[in-house]
C-alpha positions in Angstrom: -34.1 0.1 -15.9 -36.8 -0.6 -12.7 -36.1 -1.8 -9.6 -38.7 -4.1 -10.0 -38.3 -7.7 -11.1 -41.0 -9.0 -12.7 -39.4 -12.5 -13.0 -38.7 -12.4 -8.9 -42.3 -10.9 -8.8 -43.4 -14.1 -10.6 -41.6 -16.3 -8.8 -42.9 -15.2 -5.1 -46.7 -14.5 -6.1 -48.7 -15.8 -3.9 -50.2 -19.3 -5.5 -53.8 -20.5 -4.8 -53.4 -24.5 -4.9 -56.0 -26.0 -7.9 -58.3 -28.3 -6.9 -58.0 -31.6 -7.6 -60.1 -31.6 -10.9 -58.3 -28.6 -11.9 -56.1 -29.2 -15.1 -52.9 -29.1 -14.6 -50.4 -25.9 -14.4 -49.2 -23.5 -17.2 -45.4 -23.6 -17.3 -43.9 -21.6 -14.9 -46.7 -22.0 -12.2 -45.3 -22.7 -8.8 -43.2 -21.6 -6.3 -39.4 -21.4 -6.7 -38.3 -20.4 -9.8 -37.2 -23.4 -11.4 -40.1 -23.2 -13.7 -39.9 -20.0 -14.9 -39.0 -19.5 -18.3 -38.2 -16.5 -19.6 -34.6 -15.4 -20.0 -33.8 -13.4 -17.8 -35.3 -16.2 -15.1 -32.6 -18.9 -17.5 -29.9 -16.0 -16.4 -30.6 -16.1 -12.5 -30.1 -20.0 -12.6 -27.2 -20.0 -14.0 -25.6 -17.5 -12.3 -27.0 -16.3 -9.3 -24.2 -14.9 -8.5 -21.4 -12.7 -9.4 -18.8 -15.1 -8.9 -20.8 -17.6 -10.9 -20.6 -15.4 -13.6 -16.9 -14.9 -13.1 -16.4 -18.2 -13.7 -18.1 -18.4 -16.6 -15.7 -15.5 -18.3 -12.5 -17.4 -16.3 -13.8 -20.7 -19.1 -14.3 -18.1 -21.9 -11.5 -16.1 -21.8 -7.4 -16.8 -21.7 -5.8 -16.8 -18.7 -3.4 -13.8 -19.2 -6.4 -11.9 -20.5 -8.5 -13.2 -17.0 -5.4 -12.7 -14.8 -5.4 -8.8 -15.9 -9.1 -8.4 -14.5 -9.1 -10.3 -11.3 -5.5 -9.8 -10.3 -3.9 -7.3 -7.7 -0.6 -6.2 -7.0 1.8 -7.7 -5.3 0.4 -10.5 -3.8 -2.9 -9.5 -3.6 -3.4 -8.9 -0.1 -5.4 -5.7 -0.9 -7.3 -7.4 -2.7 -7.8 -10.2 -0.4 -8.1 -7.1 2.4 -11.4 -5.8 0.9 -12.9 -8.8 0.2 -12.6 -9.5 3.8 -13.4 -6.2 4.8 -16.5 -6.0 3.6 -17.5 -9.5 4.8 -17.0 -8.4 7.9 -19.7 -5.4 8.2 -22.6 -6.5 9.9 -26.1 -5.0 10.1 -28.4 -5.7 13.1 -31.9 -6.0 10.9 -34.5 -4.6 13.0 -38.7 -6.0 12.2 -41.8 -4.9 12.1 -41.4 -2.1 9.4 -43.5 -2.9 6.1 -40.7 -1.5 3.4 -42.3 -3.6 0.1 -42.7 -0.4 -1.1 -39.4 1.1 -0.9 -37.4 2.7 -3.5 -33.7 2.1 -4.7 -33.8 5.5 -6.4 -31.0 7.8 -5.6 -29.5 11.5 -6.5 -25.9 12.0 -7.0 -24.9 15.8 -8.0 -28.2 17.0 -8.3 -29.2 13.2 -11.1 -31.2 10.8 -10.8 -30.0 7.2 -10.5 -32.4 4.1 -10.6 -29.7 2.4 -7.8 -26.9 3.3 -5.8 -24.1 1.3 -8.1 -22.2 3.1 -10.8 -19.5 1.3 -13.1 -16.3 2.2 -12.0 -13.6 3.5 -14.8 -11.6 0.1 -16.1 -8.7 0.5 -18.4 -8.1 -1.8 -21.2 -11.0 -3.6 -20.4 -11.4 -4.6 -24.3 -8.9 -7.0 -23.1 -11.3 -9.5 -22.0 -13.8 -9.3 -24.4 -13.6 -7.0 -27.1 -16.0 -4.0 -27.2 -16.2 -4.5 -23.5 -16.9 -0.4 -22.9 -19.4 0.3 -25.3 -21.5 -2.7 -24.3 -21.3 -1.8 -20.5 -21.8 1.6 -21.3 -25.1 1.2 -22.8 -26.3 -1.3 -20.2 -25.5 1.7 -17.0 -27.8 3.9 -19.9 -30.7 1.1 -19.8 -30.3 0.8 -16.5 -29.9 4.0 -14.8 -26.7 4.1 -13.0 -23.4 6.6 -13.2 -21.0 4.8 -16.0 -17.1 6.2 -15.8 -14.9 5.8 -18.4 -11.6 5.6 -18.0 -8.6 7.9 -19.7 -7.8 4.1 -21.2 -10.3 2.4 -22.1 -10.5 1.1 -25.7 -13.3 3.8 -27.0 -13.5 7.6 -27.4 -15.2 10.1 -25.2 -17.4 11.4 -28.0 -18.4 7.3 -28.6 -19.0 6.8 -24.9 -21.4 10.2 -24.7 -23.3 9.3 -27.8 -23.9 5.9 -26.1 -24.4 6.9 -22.7 -25.2 10.4 -22.4 -27.5 10.2 -19.3 -25.6 8.7 -17.4 -22.0 9.9 -18.7 -18.9 10.5 -16.7 -15.3 10.5 -17.2 -12.5 9.6 -15.4 -8.7 11.0 -15.7 -5.2 10.3 -15.5 -3.0 12.8 -15.9 -0.5 13.6 -18.6 2.6 15.8 -17.0 4.1 16.2 -20.9 4.4 19.7 -22.3 2.3 21.6 -19.2 -0.3 19.2 -19.0 -1.3 19.9 -22.8 -3.2 16.9 -23.4 -4.7 16.7 -19.6 -6.4 19.6 -20.6 -7.8 18.4 -23.9 -8.7 15.3 -22.6 -10.9 17.8 -19.6 -12.1 19.9 -22.7 -13.4 16.8 -25.0 -15.3 15.5 -21.5 -17.1 18.7 -21.0 -17.6 19.2 -24.6 -19.5 15.2 -24.6 -21.6 16.2 -22.0 -20.0 14.3 -19.0 -21.5 14.8 -15.9 -18.4 14.6 -13.7 -14.8 14.2 -14.0 -13.2 11.9 -11.3 -9.3 13.0 -11.0 -7.5 9.6 -9.9 -4.8 10.1 -7.1 -3.9 7.2 -6.6 -0.8 6.0 -9.0 1.7 8.0 -8.7 4.1 5.1 -9.9 3.4 2.0 -11.8 3.2 -1.1 -9.4 3.8 -4.6 -10.1 1.5 -6.8 -11.1 2.4 -10.2 -10.5 -0.1 -12.4 -12.6 1.0 -9.9 -15.4 4.8 -10.2 -15.0 4.0 -13.9 -15.4 1.9 -13.7 -18.1 4.2 -11.8 -20.1 1.1 -9.3 -21.2 2.2 -6.6 -23.5 0.0 -4.2 -25.2 -0.1 -5.1 -28.7 -0.6 -9.0 -27.8 2.7 -10.5 -28.9 2.2 -14.3 -28.6 4.4 -16.4 -27.1 3.8 -20.7 -27.0 2.3 -20.4 -23.3 0.1 -17.7 -24.5 -0.6 -19.4 -27.7 -2.4 -22.5 -25.7 -4.3 -19.9 -23.8 -5.9 -18.0 -26.6 -6.3 -21.8 -28.8 -8.3 -22.9 -25.5 -10.7 -19.6 -25.9 -11.8 -20.1 -29.4 -14.5 -18.0 -28.9 -12.8 -15.3 -27.4 -9.7 -15.5 -30.4 -12.2 -15.1 -33.4 -13.9 -11.6 -31.6 -11.1 -10.7 -31.1 -10.0 -11.1 -34.2 -13.2 -9.6 -35.8 -12.5 -6.7 -33.7 -8.9 -6.3 -34.1 -6.5 -5.7 -30.6 -7.8 -3.4 -27.9 -6.8 0.5 -28.9 -6.6 3.2 -26.3 -8.5 5.1 -28.9 -8.7 8.6 -26.3 -5.2 9.7 -27.4 -5.5 9.1 -31.2 -6.6 12.9 -31.9 -2.8 14.0 -30.8 -0.6 10.9 -32.3 -2.5 11.0 -35.4 -4.7 9.3 -37.9 -2.2 6.8 -38.8 -1.0 5.4 -35.4 -0.8 2.0 -34.8 -2.2 0.1 -31.4 1.6 -0.3 -30.8 2.5 4.1 -31.1 -1.0 4.2 -28.8 0.1 1.6 -26.1 3.8 3.6 -26.4 2.3 7.4 -25.6 0.4 5.7 -22.8 3.2 4.1 -21.2 5.9 6.8 -21.5 3.4 9.9 -21.0 0.8 9.0 -19.0 2.9 8.9 -15.4 4.3 10.5 -12.3 1.7 11.8 -9.5 -1.3 14.1 -9.8 -0.5 16.9 -7.4 -2.6 18.8 -5.5 -1.5 21.5 -7.4 -2.8 19.4 -10.6 -6.0 18.9 -9.1 -6.6 23.0 -8.1 -5.9 23.7 -11.7 -8.6 21.2 -13.2 -10.8 22.1 -11.1 -10.5 26.0 -12.9 -11.2 23.9 -15.6 -13.8 21.4 -15.6 -17.2 23.6 -15.1 -19.5 21.0 -12.8 -19.2 18.2 -10.0 -15.6 17.0 -9.7 -14.8 13.7 -7.7 -11.3 12.5 -6.2 -10.7 8.8 -6.1 -8.1 6.7 -4.7 -8.5 8.8 -0.8 -7.6 6.6 1.9 -6.8 9.4 4.6 -9.5 12.0 6.2 -6.3 14.9 5.4 -6.4 14.7 1.7 -9.8 14.3 2.0 -10.5 17.2 3.6 -7.9 18.7 1.3 -9.5 17.6 -1.9 -13.0 19.5 -0.4 -10.7 22.5 0.4 -9.3 22.7 -3.3 -13.0 22.2 -4.8 -13.7 18.7 -4.9 -17.7 18.2 -4.9 -16.8 14.0 -4.3 -14.2 11.8 -2.4 -14.1 8.5 -3.8 -12.3 6.2 -1.4 -10.9 3.6 -3.2 -8.1 1.6 -3.0 -7.8 1.2 -6.4 -9.0 -2.5 -6.6 -6.6 -3.4 -4.5 -4.2 -2.7 -8.2 -1.5 -0.2 -6.6 -0.4 -0.5 -3.3 -1.0 -4.0 -1.2 -0.2 -2.5 1.8 -3.2 -0.1 1.8 -5.9 -0.4 4.3 -9.2 -1.6 2.4 -11.7 0.7 1.0 -14.4 -0.2 3.3 -12.9 0.6 6.5 -11.1 4.1 5.3 -14.7 5.0 4.5 -16.3 6.0 8.0 -13.5 8.7 8.9 -13.2 10.2 5.8 -16.9 10.1 5.7 -17.1 12.3 9.1 -14.7 14.6 8.5 -15.8 15.9 5.2 -19.5 15.4 5.8 -22.2 18.2 5.2 -19.3 19.4 2.1 -18.5 16.5 0.3 -20.4 13.6 -1.2 -18.2 10.2 -0.1 -18.4 7.9 -2.7 -16.9 3.8 -2.4 -15.4 1.2 -4.3 -13.8 -2.0 -4.5 -15.0 -6.0 -4.2 -18.8 -4.4 -5.1 -20.1 -7.8 -5.6 -23.8 -7.3 -4.5 -26.5 -5.4 -3.3 -25.8 -6.5 0.4 -22.7 -5.3 -0.3 -23.9 -2.1 -1.2 -26.1 -1.0 2.0 -22.8 -2.2 3.9 -21.5 0.7 1.9 -24.6 2.7 2.8 -24.3 1.6 6.4 -20.8 2.8 6.4 -21.4 6.6 5.2 -21.1 6.4 1.4 -23.8 7.6 -0.9 -23.1 5.2 -3.9 -20.5 2.8 -4.2 -19.0 1.8 -7.7 -18.2 -2.1 -9.1 -15.7 -3.1 -12.0 -15.0 -6.1 -12.0 -18.6 -7.3 -11.6 -19.6 -5.6 -14.5 -16.8 -6.8 -16.9 -17.3 -10.4 -16.1 -20.9 -10.2 -16.5 -20.3 -9.2 -20.1 -17.4 -12.0 -21.1 -19.6 -14.5 -19.2 -22.9 -14.0 -21.2 -22.8 -10.6 -22.9 -25.4 -8.0 -23.0 -27.9 -10.0 -21.4 -25.4 -10.5 -18.8 -24.7 -7.2 -18.2 -28.7 -6.8 -17.7 -28.3 -9.4 -15.5 -26.1 -8.0 -13.3 -27.8 -4.5 -12.7 -31.1 -7.3 -11.9 -28.9 -9.1 -9.6 -27.5 -5.8 -7.9 -31.1 -4.1 -7.2 -33.1 -7.6 -6.1 -30.5 -8.4 -3.5 -30.1 -4.4 -2.3 -33.7 -4.2 -2.4 -34.0 -7.5 -0.2 -31.2 -6.0 1.8 -33.0 -2.7 3.1 -36.5 -4.7 4.2 -34.3 -8.2 5.4 -32.6 -5.0 8.0 -35.2 -2.7 8.1 -33.7 0.0 6.8 -35.7 2.8 4.8 -33.6 3.8 1.8 -33.1 7.8 2.4 -31.5 9.6 -0.2 -28.5 11.3 0.9 -27.8 14.9 0.2 -25.6 15.9 -2.5 
């Protein structure tokens, strides 16, 4: 997707006042975006921020589905800390610089992308809205931004690779049973499908209690109770979509259980087998098995970043799992600078956690990240407005990032990666 927004250009173009005798201006002329009638302009008025998209997603989906995506772990302190820390990052602007022609293009691991934002891996995204993984992957392909597929997505490696061949990255949760036979085969499949990077997630050594899910009685496959049935009844479009598409399945594991495996069989396999820490020994082994850029995700300590690079990691994704694993963990944006300083020149540093605007992308860049990754922003956009919502949220990031660059007087120098 181009970094330029035609709707915004039309809205901000200089308009010459018409003389008194001139005919009435056509619809869409004038100052501001109120008169523009394109679909992009309509979405911009209705959903000017990611928060507006999230509010619409909340109205359209059952509470247990929304809470699964929006919630964190424990008392949600880590979730709040990510947002508070980003808001605390101040940027002193420099003026007198003409950056109107600034480009938002960037390069990661030798590949060009349209914007320094990517889609973070999201497990069970199809619970919020069916076919979310495939729709978001297709939007990332249109936009030319990285799409990181989760091991526990509701589509398969091979299908996502066909949908998003130019931007496909793969995230791995390890399956340690049987000497990592499944883990290594998932890596093999990602390599064969053409994934451009492998992302190893370190920060799930044990399952953590997500209080909202416990209160809502969330279980896969979905088993309705009186409470959840009422939630579903209040979200009729979600219910119809789910009836048409069926309950979300962990399709990456279908080859290991056979074609007759039920949704419950797949969920049980994930729950029982995808457990335990990803050790440094396993990182070294997976590095040997993977030919291409390797990113280690979930790092918050400089020593851990140093260890990952010593084992051959090409990138570090600084993350506290979106506040979904350890409620006492620091905000990712606060952990970023010392990690970037430690591995500078040896690895590309990335970050995620509460990224909802182009200004957040600039904050991440100023703290030392080559790019930032967002998850909830894209998933909420899809639940709120479908594929149009996904294209819209990309336009928001693009417009806001370009505005932040110009307003702050920050030339966009592409990092070495």
